C-alpha positions in Angstrom: -29.6 24.3 -19.5 -32.1 22.0 -17.7 -31.5 24.0 -14.6 -32.3 27.3 -16.3 -35.3 25.8 -17.8 -36.6 24.7 -14.4 -35.9 28.2 -12.9 -37.8 30.0 -15.7 -40.8 27.6 -15.3 -40.8 28.5 -11.5 -40.7 32.2 -12.1 -43.1 32.0 -15.0 -45.9 31.2 -12.5 -47.7 34.7 -11.8 -48.1 33.9 -8.1 -44.4 32.9 -7.6 -43.3 35.9 -9.5 -45.4 38.2 -7.4 -44.1 36.6 -4.2 -40.4 37.1 -5.4 -41.2 40.8 -6.1 -42.7 41.3 -2.6 -39.9 39.5 -0.9 -37.3 41.5 -2.9 -38.5 44.7 -1.4 -38.5 43.6 2.2 -38.5 40.5 4.4 -42.2 39.3 5.0 -43.8 36.6 6.9 -46.2 34.0 5.4 -49.2 35.8 6.8 -48.2 39.1 5.2 -47.7 37.3 1.9 -51.1 35.6 2.3 -52.7 39.0 2.7 -50.8 40.5 -0.4 -51.7 37.8 -2.8 -55.1 36.7 -1.4 -54.3 33.1 -1.1 -54.6 30.6 1.8 -51.6 29.8 3.9 -51.1 26.3 2.5 -50.9 27.6 -1.1 -48.4 30.4 -0.3 -46.3 27.9 1.7 -46.3 25.5 -1.3 -45.1 28.3 -3.7 -42.4 29.4 -1.2 -41.2 25.8 -0.8 -40.7 25.4 -4.6 -38.8 28.7 -4.6 -36.7 27.7 -1.5 -35.8 24.4 -3.1 -34.6 26.2 -6.3 -32.4 28.4 -4.0 -34.3 31.6 -4.9 -35.5 32.5 -1.3 -34.2 31.7 2.1 -36.5 31.0 5.2 -36.1 32.0 8.8 -38.3 30.9 11.7 -39.2 33.1 14.6 -41.7 32.4 17.3 -43.3 29.0 17.4 
């Protein structure tokens, strides 16, 4: 029950929910997500880290 509560709290945040919806449609890089939600890179990365820690998203690195 505690895990479910934690997941619901994560998804209840409007920004995180929007990021999940965007990623659900197609794989996007952080720069594309920044543009879509209008937030700086550090904030988008922070939200993605929380979602990744919860196991809701996976990350891949390309380039640098």
